[in-house]
C-alpha positions in Angstrom: 9.6 -25.4 8.0 10.1 -26.3 11.6 7.8 -24.7 14.3 8.7 -25.0 18.0 5.8 -25.5 20.3 5.2 -24.6 24.0 6.1 -28.1 25.3 9.3 -27.8 23.5 8.5 -30.3 20.7 9.2 -29.5 17.0 6.5 -29.8 14.3 7.0 -29.5 10.4 4.5 -27.5 8.6 4.3 -26.0 5.0 6.1 -22.7 4.2 3.8 -19.7 5.1 1.4 -21.8 7.1 -0.8 -19.7 9.5 -1.1 -20.3 13.2 -4.6 -21.6 12.7 -3.5 -24.1 10.0 -0.7 -25.2 12.4 -3.2 -25.6 15.2 -5.2 -28.0 13.0 -2.0 -30.0 12.4 -1.5 -30.5 16.0 -5.3 -31.4 16.8 -8.8 -30.5 15.4 -9.8 -30.0 18.9 -7.2 -27.5 19.6 -8.1 -25.5 16.3 -11.7 -25.4 17.4 -10.7 -24.1 20.7 -8.2 -21.6 19.4 -8.9 -17.9 19.6 -5.6 -16.3 19.1 -1.8 -17.3 19.1 1.6 -16.3 20.4 4.5 -16.1 18.1 7.9 -15.7 19.9 5.8 -14.5 23.0 3.8 -11.9 21.0 0.1 -12.2 21.0 -1.3 -12.2 17.5 -4.1 -13.2 15.2 -4.7 -17.0 14.2 -4.4 -15.7 10.5 -0.8 -14.6 11.0 1.8 -16.4 9.0 4.6 -18.3 10.7 8.5 -18.3 9.7 10.9 -21.1 10.0 12.0 -21.3 13.5 9.4 -19.4 15.2 8.1 -20.4 18.8 4.2 -20.9 18.5 1.7 -21.0 21.5 -2.0 -21.5 20.6 -4.2 -19.3 23.0 -7.8 -20.6 24.0 -10.5 -19.3 26.2 -8.7 -21.0 29.1 -6.0 -18.5 28.9 -6.2 -14.9 30.3 -5.1 -13.5 27.0 -7.6 -15.6 25.1 -10.3 -14.1 27.3 -9.1 -10.6 26.7 -9.1 -11.1 22.8 -12.7 -12.5 23.2 -13.9 -9.4 25.2 -12.1 -7.1 22.9 -13.9 -8.6 20.1 -17.2 -8.1 22.0 -16.3 -4.5 22.1 -16.0 -4.2 18.3 -19.3 -6.0 18.1 -20.9 -3.6 20.4 -19.3 -0.7 18.1 -20.8 -2.1 14.9 -24.3 -2.6 16.5 -24.3 0.9 17.7 -23.1 2.3 14.3 -25.9 0.2 12.6 -28.5 1.8 14.8 -27.1 5.2 15.3 -25.2 5.9 12.1 -24.3 9.5 13.1 -22.4 8.7 16.3 -18.7 8.8 16.6 -16.6 5.9 18.0 -13.7 6.8 20.4 -12.1 3.8 22.2 -13.3 0.4 23.3 -10.6 -1.4 25.6 -11.0 -4.7 27.7 -11.5 -4.4 31.5 -12.1 -7.1 34.2 -14.8 -9.6 33.2 -15.7 -7.4 30.1 -15.2 -4.3 28.0 -16.5 -0.8 27.3 -16.9 1.4 24.5 -16.7 5.4 24.6 -19.2 6.8 21.8 -20.1 10.3 20.9 -23.8 10.3 20.3 -25.7 13.1 18.6 -28.9 12.0 20.3 -28.4 10.9 24.1 -29.1 7.2 25.0 -29.9 5.4 28.1 -30.0 1.8 29.5 -33.5 1.5 28.2 -31.8 1.3 24.8 -29.7 -1.8 25.6 -32.2 -4.3 24.5 -32.2 -3.1 21.0 -28.3 -2.7 20.9 -28.1 -6.4 22.2 -30.5 -7.7 19.5 -28.4 -6.1 16.9 -25.1 -7.5 18.5 -26.7 -11.0 18.5 -27.5 -10.6 14.7 -23.8 -9.7 14.2 -22.7 -12.8 16.2 -25.1 -15.1 14.6 -23.8 -14.1 11.1 -20.4 -15.6 12.1 -18.7 -12.9 10.0 -15.0 -13.4 9.5 -12.9 -10.7 11.1 -9.9 -9.5 8.9 -6.9 -7.4 9.8 -5.1 -4.9 7.3 -2.6 -2.2 7.7 -2.4 1.2 6.1 -0.1 4.0 5.9 -0.5 7.0 8.2 -2.0 9.0 5.2 -4.2 6.2 4.0 -5.4 5.6 7.5 -6.5 9.1 8.1 -8.1 9.2 4.8 -10.1 6.1 5.5 -11.3 7.5 8.9 -12.1 10.7 7.6 -14.3 9.0 5.0 -16.1 7.4 7.6 -16.4 10.6 9.8 -14.5 9.2 12.7 -12.9 12.4 14.1 -11.6 10.6 17.4 -10.1 7.8 15.4 -8.2 10.6 13.0 -6.8 12.3 16.3 -5.6 8.8 17.5 -3.9 8.2 14.3 -2.1 11.6 14.4 -0.9 10.9 17.8 0.8 7.6 17.1 4.4 7.2 17.1 6.2 7.4 13.7 7.3 3.9 14.0 3.8 2.4 14.8 2.1 0.0 12.6 -1.4 1.3 11.8 -3.8 -1.6 11.6 -7.5 -2.1 11.2 -10.1 -4.9 11.7 -13.0 -5.6 9.4 -16.0 -7.5 10.0 -18.6 -7.3 7.2 -19.4 -3.6 6.5 -17.8 -2.5 9.7 -14.1 -1.3 10.1 -12.3 -0.1 13.2 -8.9 1.2 14.0 -7.4 -1.4 16.3 -3.9 -3.0 17.3 -5.6 -6.3 17.8 -5.5 -9.3 17.8 -9.2 -10.6 17.5 -11.3 -13.5 17.1 -11.2 -15.2 13.9 -15.0 -14.6 13.4 -17.8 -12.9 15.3 -19.7 -16.3 15.7 -17.2 -17.5 18.5 -18.9 -15.1 21.0 -21.2 -17.0 23.3 -22.3 -14.9 26.3 -22.4 -11.2 26.6 -24.5 -8.5 28.2 -24.5 -4.8 28.3 -24.6 -3.8 32.1 -24.4 -0.1 32.5 -23.8 3.4 31.0 -21.7 6.3 32.3 -20.1 9.6 31.2 -16.5 9.6 30.3 -14.2 12.6 29.2 -12.5 11.9 25.9 -8.9 10.8 26.7 -9.8 11.3 30.4 -9.3 15.0 30.2 -12.1 17.0 31.9 -11.5 19.9 29.4 -12.5 17.6 26.6 -16.0 16.6 25.5 -18.1 14.1 27.8 -18.6 10.8 25.8 -21.1 8.1 26.6 -19.4 4.9 27.9 -21.2 1.7 27.5 -20.1 -1.2 29.7 -20.5 -4.8 28.8 -19.5 -8.3 30.3 -18.5 -11.3 28.3 -17.7 -14.8 29.2 -16.7 -17.9 27.5 -19.9 -19.9 28.6 -23.4 -18.6 29.7 -23.3 -20.6 33.0 -19.9 -18.5 33.9 -21.7 -15.3 33.2 -24.7 -16.4 35.3 -22.3 -17.2 38.0 -20.8 -13.8 37.6 -24.2 -12.1 38.1 -25.0 -14.3 41.0 -21.7 -13.1 42.6 -22.7 -9.4 42.0 -26.0 -10.0 43.7 -24.2 -11.4 46.7 -21.7 -8.5 46.6 -24.4 -6.0 46.9 -25.6 -7.7 50.2 -22.1 -7.4 51.4 -21.4 -3.8 50.3 -19.0 -2.3 52.7 -20.4 1.2 52.4 -23.8 0.2 53.5 -22.4 -2.3 56.3 -19.9 0.3 57.4 -22.8 2.7 58.0 -25.1 0.2 59.6 -22.4 -1.2 61.9 -21.1 2.2 62.9 -17.6 1.6 61.5 -16.9 4.7 59.3 -18.6 7.6 57.7 -18.1 9.2 54.4 -18.8 13.0 54.4 -18.9 15.8 51.7 -16.7 17.9 53.9 -13.9 15.5 53.2 -14.4 13.5 50.0 -12.1 10.8 49.9 -11.0 11.1 53.5 -13.0 8.6 55.5 -14.1 9.3 59.1 -13.4 6.2 61.5 -16.2 5.9 64.1 -15.6 4.1 67.5 -16.5 0.7 66.3 -14.2 1.3 63.3 -11.4 2.4 65.4 -11.7 -0.7 67.4 -11.4 -2.9 64.4 -8.5 -0.8 62.9 -6.6 -0.8 66.2 -7.1 -4.6 66.6 -5.6 -5.1 63.2 -2.7 -2.8 63.7 -1.9 -4.3 67.3 -2.0 -7.8 65.4 0.5 -6.4 62.7 2.8 -5.0 65.4 2.9 -8.1 67.4 3.8 -10.2 64.4 6.6 -7.7 63.1 8.0 -7.6 66.6 8.5 -11.3 66.7 9.9 -11.1 63.1 12.6 -8.6 64.2 11.2 -5.5 62.8 11.8 -2.1 64.4 9.0 0.7 63.8 9.5 4.2 62.9 7.4 7.1 61.9 8.4 9.7 59.3 6.7 13.2 58.7 3.8 13.6 56.5 5.2 16.7 54.7 8.6 16.6 53.2 10.5 19.0 50.9 10.5 18.8 47.0 14.2 18.1 46.8 13.6 14.8 48.6 10.8 13.8 46.1 13.1 14.7 43.2 15.9 12.6 44.7 13.6 9.5 45.0 12.1 10.1 41.6 8.6 10.5 42.7 8.6 14.1 41.7 9.1 13.1 37.9 7.0 10.0 38.0 4.2 10.6 40.5 3.8 14.5 40.7 0.1 14.4 39.4 -0.9 12.2 42.2 0.7 14.1 45.1 -0.6 17.2 47.1 1.9 19.9 47.1 2.2 23.0 49.4 4.8 25.6 50.6 6.4 25.7 54.0 8.5 28.8 54.6 8.8 29.5 50.8 10.1 25.8 50.2 8.2 23.7 47.8 6.9 20.5 49.7 4.8 17.5 49.2 2.4 15.5 51.5 3.9 12.2 51.2 2.2 9.7 48.9 4.3 6.9 50.3 6.9 6.4 53.2 9.9 5.2 51.4 11.9 8.4 51.0 11.6 9.2 54.7 12.7 5.7 55.5 15.9 6.5 53.4 16.5 9.5 55.8 16.2 7.4 58.9 18.7 5.0 57.5 21.2 7.9 56.9 21.1 9.2 60.3 23.6 6.6 61.6 26.7 4.9 60.0 26.2 1.1 59.3 28.4 -1.9 59.2 27.7 -5.1 57.4 27.3 -6.6 60.8 24.0 -4.5 61.1 22.1 -6.3 58.4 19.4 -7.0 57.8 17.8 -4.0 59.0 13.9 -4.5 58.9 12.2 -1.0 59.2 8.4 -0.9 59.4 6.1 2.1 59.4 2.2 2.5 59.7 2.5 5.6 57.4 -0.4 8.0 56.8 -0.1 8.8 53.0 -2.2 11.1 50.8 -2.7 10.6 47.0 -4.8 12.7 44.8 -7.5 10.6 43.3 -10.1 12.1 41.0 -13.5 12.5 42.5 -15.3 10.2 40.0 -12.9 7.4 41.1 -13.5 7.5 44.9 -15.2 4.5 46.3 -15.8 4.0 49.9 -12.7 2.6 51.5 -11.6 1.0 48.3 -10.3 4.1 46.5 -9.5 6.9 49.1 -7.3 10.1 49.1 -5.8 9.3 52.5 -4.9 5.9 54.0 -2.6 4.2 56.4 0.0 2.0 54.6 1.7 -0.8 56.4 5.0 -0.2 54.8 8.4 -1.7 55.6 11.7 -1.3 54.2 14.4 -4.0 54.5 18.0 -3.1 54.1 20.3 -6.0 53.5 23.5 -7.6 51.8 23.4 -8.9 48.5 23.7 -12.5 49.8 20.6 -11.9 52.3 18.2 -11.1 49.4 16.6 -14.5 48.9 16.2 -15.2 52.6 14.8 -11.9 53.3 12.2 -12.2 50.4 11.3 -15.6 51.6 10.7 -14.3 55.2 8.4 -11.6 53.9 6.5 -14.2 51.7 6.1 -16.3 55.0 4.9 -13.3 56.9 2.3 -12.5 54.3 1.1 -16.1 54.0 0.5 -16.1 57.9 -1.4 -12.9 57.9 -3.6 -13.8 54.9 -4.4 -17.2 56.1 -5.4 -15.7 59.5 -8.3 -14.2 57.9 -9.1 -17.3 55.7 -7.8 -15.7 52.4 -6.5 -17.8 49.5 -4.3 -15.8 47.2 -2.3 -16.0 43.8 1.0 -14.5 43.2 2.2 -12.4 40.3 5.8 -11.3 39.6 5.7 -7.9 37.7 8.9 -7.2 35.6 10.6 -4.1 34.1 8.4 -1.4 32.8 9.1 1.0 29.9 9.7 4.2 32.1 12.0 2.3 34.7 15.3 3.7 36.3 18.5 1.7 36.5 20.6 -0.6 34.4 19.3 -3.8 32.7 21.9 -5.8 34.7 20.3 -4.4 38.0 16.9 -5.2 36.9 17.9 -8.8 35.8 19.7 -9.4 39.1 16.6 -8.2 41.1 14.1 -10.1 39.0 16.2 -13.3 39.3 16.3 -13.0 43.1 12.4 -12.7 43.2 12.1 -15.6 41.1 14.6 -17.8 43.1 12.7 -16.9 46.3 9.3 -18.0 44.9 10.9 -21.2 43.3 12.6 -22.2 46.6 9.3 -21.9 48.4 7.7 -23.8 45.6 5.0 -21.1 45.2 3.1 -20.9 41.9 3.1 -17.5 40.1 2.4 -15.7 36.9 4.6 -13.3 35.1 3.0 -9.9 34.5 5.4 -8.5 31.9 6.2 -4.8 32.1 4.2 -4.0 35.3 7.0 -3.6 37.8 7.5 -0.3 39.8 9.7 2.4 38.0 12.6 1.4 40.5 12.3 -2.4 40.5 10.4 -5.6 39.9 7.8 -6.7 42.4 5.8 -9.6 43.7 2.1 -8.9 44.2 -0.3 -10.8 46.2 -4.1 -11.3 44.9 -6.6 -12.3 47.6 -9.6 -14.4 46.8 -12.5 -13.5 49.2 -15.3 -15.8 50.2 -17.4 -15.1 47.0 -14.6 -15.4 44.6 -13.5 -11.9 43.9 -9.8 -11.1 43.8 -8.1 -8.1 45.5 -4.5 -7.0 45.0 -3.1 -6.2 48.5 0.2 -7.3 49.4 3.5 -6.3 47.4 7.2 -7.0 47.8 9.4 -4.9 45.6 13.1 -5.2 45.3 15.1 -2.0 44.9 18.6 -1.2 43.7 17.8 2.2 42.6 16.7 4.1 45.7 19.9 3.2 47.8 22.0 4.6 44.8 19.8 7.7 44.6 20.0 8.4 48.2 23.7 7.4 48.3 23.1 4.9 51.1 26.2 3.2 52.2 27.6 0.5 54.8 31.0 -0.6 55.7 31.8 -3.9 54.4 33.8 -6.8 55.8 36.7 -5.5 53.6 36.7 -2.1 55.3 35.3 -0.4 52.1 31.9 1.5 51.6 29.0 -0.4 49.6 25.5 0.2 48.7 22.9 -1.9 50.6 20.0 -3.5 48.8 16.5 -2.8 49.9 13.0 -4.2 49.7 9.9 -2.2 49.8 6.9 -4.3 51.1 3.4 -3.8 52.4 1.0 -6.7 53.4 -2.3 -5.1 54.1 -1.4 -2.3 51.6 -3.9 0.1 52.7 -5.4 -0.6 56.2 -8.6 1.2 55.2 -9.0 -0.8 52.0 -8.2 -4.0 53.8 -10.9 -3.2 56.3 -13.3 -2.6 53.4 -12.2 -6.1 52.1 -12.8 -7.7 55.4 -16.3 -6.2 55.8 -17.3 -7.7 52.4 -15.4 -10.9 53.0 -17.0 -11.6 56.2 -20.4 -9.7 55.2 -20.0 -7.9 58.4 -19.9 -10.9 60.6 -16.4 -10.5 61.9 -14.5 -13.3 63.8 -14.7 -12.8 67.5 -11.0 -11.6 67.7 -11.6 -8.6 65.3 -15.3 -7.8 66.0 -15.6 -4.2 67.4 -18.2 -5.5 69.8 -17.7 -9.1 70.9 -20.5 -9.7 73.4 -23.9 -8.0 73.8 -25.6 -8.6 77.2 -29.5 -8.3 77.3 -31.1 -8.2 80.8 -34.8 -9.4 80.4 -36.1 -7.1 83.0 -34.8 -4.0 85.0 -34.5 -6.2 88.0 -31.4 -8.1 86.2 -29.6 -5.0 85.0 -27.3 -5.3 88.1 -26.4 -8.7 87.4 -25.9 -8.0 83.6 -23.3 -5.3 84.9 -21.4 -7.8 87.1 -21.4 -10.2 83.9 -20.0 -7.2 81.8 -17.4 -6.5 84.3 -16.1 -10.1 84.3 -16.1 -10.2 80.6 -14.1 -6.9 80.5 -11.6 -8.2 83.0 -10.8 -11.0 80.7 -10.3 -8.7 77.7 -13.6 -9.1 76.0 -15.3 -6.2 74.3 -18.9 -5.9 75.6 -22.0 -3.7 76.2 -25.3 -4.0 77.9 -28.8 -3.1 76.2 -30.5 -1.5 79.2 -33.4 -0.3 77.3 -36.9 -1.1 78.8 -37.8 -3.0 75.6 -39.3 -6.5 75.1 -36.4 -9.0 75.1 -37.5 -10.3 71.6 -37.1 -6.7 70.2 -33.7 -6.5 71.7 -32.5 -9.8 70.5 -33.5 -9.1 66.9 -31.8 -5.6 67.1 -28.5 -7.3 68.6 -28.7 -9.8 65.8 -28.9 -7.0 63.3 -25.6 -5.7 64.6 -24.0 -8.9 63.7 -22.4 -9.3 67.2 -20.7 -12.6 67.7 -22.3 -13.5 71.2 -25.7 -12.5 72.6 -26.0 -13.2 76.4 -29.6 -13.1 77.7 -29.9 -12.8 81.5 -33.1 -13.2 83.5 -34.0 -13.9 87.1 -33.1 -17.5 86.7 -29.6 -16.7 85.2 -29.1 -14.1 88.0 -29.9 -16.8 90.7 -27.8 -19.6 89.1 -24.9 -17.3 88.1 -25.4 -18.3 84.4 -25.9 -16.9 81.0 -28.1 -17.9 78.2 -25.7 -17.9 75.1 -27.0 -16.9 71.6 -24.2 -17.6 69.1 -24.4 -15.8 65.8 -25.8 -17.9 63.0 -26.4 -20.9 65.2 -29.9 -22.0 66.0 -29.3 -23.8 69.3 -29.1 -21.8 72.3 -27.3 -22.9 75.5 -27.2 -22.0 79.4 -23.8 -22.1 80.9 -22.0 -20.6 83.8 -20.3 -17.2 83.4 -16.9 -18.9 84.0 -17.5 -21.6 81.3 -18.5 -18.8 78.8 -15.5 -16.8 79.6 -13.2 -19.7 79.3 -14.6 -20.6 75.8 -14.7 -16.9 74.5 -11.2 -16.2 75.7 -9.9 -19.3 74.0 -11.5 -18.4 70.8 -10.3 -14.8 71.0 -6.7 -15.7 71.8 -6.6 -18.3 69.2 -7.9 -15.7 66.7 -10.5 -18.4 65.3 -12.0 -17.2 62.1 -15.0 -19.8 62.1 
């Protein structure tokens, strides 16, 4: 039979050949590296048989899906090891997460991280045995009977809740069997590097009314040196923790009186306002107008937008004059109302409408984390209304603006195109048109991107930007979402060149995403050592004695007149102590002034992370610092 490969070539194999057998036909090296396969785009086990005309792609650990299969098999090995040691425990679920996996387990006797060593030893025994992993399918009745035999009550509940048409599959490795959709590695011996890292409580199915289970987290990598690099990165990340640095640098505070609602302190507001001003300057140059819409809007607006049906559980609701209202979780419905205030002609387009919108979203307390996961944040939203023929150019314009901003902070990034999800609104035709427009813009700009099937917004496909920080972590920040649905739901109109009424097309987009989260990312990206242009305090002046305080004040006045943020440490402390403290605050420049500097009109310059010191005139320092500030240098 003929099988079509990823590169378009055709290979002939025997009828009923498996994916693994076909991989061996292609090459022994590929077969050794194979962990799974895709048949006609669907991920499956290597043992699955092919049919004539199938499209085959062999998946290895170099592929994202390959690592997911690898890590999911690690979760099953963990489950088997735990059942071997604690036979009375009940298994719940064990999915893949970034860099690893977890398994939720109901223990009759509580365990702790002190038990990880013996669990890892048992896992290693299972891996060393190199046991084949086999898939089999059962009817619903047979599946329930099997799981009842093993006394796995959570699995029985999961089976009962599966849709009628769902194929119920299991995976067996030796004496251990687990309910799973798969796919999995062909055998346990392919696992090379794993480690259990933490333990936590987790409600069954995420419902706090259900029993609290024990969640065991692990990491897994294709190679041991990759795992070591990951742990090295975690150590570095601890040093850069934005919550600790935010407190030390006086940027923000997290208080029990407002869980999930950060307090920005003077230094933090300086940083935040600097970012916002930079954002405003760029958007003004790009032809955007800025609006501000209310925080509280009526329920019927959110029903019209679709958020009430799709997002209600994440919204804070209230009553105003007996009307049901919601505190906005996003700014787009308000933007629709602004558009509708005035009639529009085709000559008005494109309309680029931006908003620094304060939004609120209900996050569970256990999910809150510093500035990364909050309940209230400022979203740098924008909505672009346009004609169909303007779509590609407008998307390209947003991509170029996004690129400018990310490069300004030294970020590299990857791009992901997310397509139609299951719970989407609108016709297939609209979705296809929107997705094609996004692809065309990316292709014309020659930008590499990955397809993320089924992860678009409910109203349209989107482009997401994943930043890579200075220690290799990725962060999803910017997004561009093409929307054919909301203009229809809000009955937006314009008068076309033909004198008839038409619907505009719109883009939702954000670049920072959340200003608060972006600040958290910047803190960790720069380890609190901000470039001069965004540093809350740019220069600290240290008089050596009380005699030179007056001169220090004169220096500070000249710096301030040239737009530099500075302060004087007037304390009667030894200069060495003041220098050490100033360095702890990570200020870009420390200026030491004594009698000689006062007499000569100079300053002794200590630049952050530079051993060599220099003495220059005030004018020379100001010229250099102003140039660095104006050019927004990052290093």
